[in-house]
N, C-alpha and C positions, 0 to 999 in steps of 0.2 A: 111655079116650076117644081117646087118640092112636092106639091100635091100629086103631080103627074108621076113623079118617080115613086112615091109611096104607093100610088095606085097600081103601077106596073109591078112593083115587088109583091103587092098583095095578090094580084091576079096570077102571077107566076107561082106563088105559094099555093093558091087554090087549085091550080092545074096540077101541081106536083102531088098534093094530097089526094085529089080526085083520081089521078092516075094510079097512085098507090092502092087506094081502095078498089079500083076497077080490077087491077091485077090480082089483088087478094081474093076477090070473089070469082074471078075468071079461072084461076089456077085450080088444079085438081087437089093439090096437097094443102091448100090454104096458106101457103107462103107466097108473099107477093114478089119475092126476089127472083125466083125462077132459077136459082143457081144449084138447087139440089141439096143444099146444106141441111135442110130439114130431114131429108131421107137419111143422111149420114147420122144425124143425131138420134134417129129412131134405132139405127143399128147399134149405136153406142149404148143406148139404154138397154138393149137386149143382152149385151155382154155381161158376163158374170164377174162382178167386182168383189174382191176379197179384201176386207179391211185388215191392215197389218195389226198384229197382236199388241204392239206397243201403243197403238192409238185407241184401242178399245178401252172403255172405262167400265 
């Protein structure tokens, strides 16, 4: 009985990982989530960041 449960958990994990890779290669931005958070991070990187003077060494 334990072998069956372990087998089912293993198959579910394989399906989850396979689905993750499928969505990663299918998506246009390369992000498998599809939530758009990657697009936001690109905009944040474009922002001009100024380091405070007291933190500069």
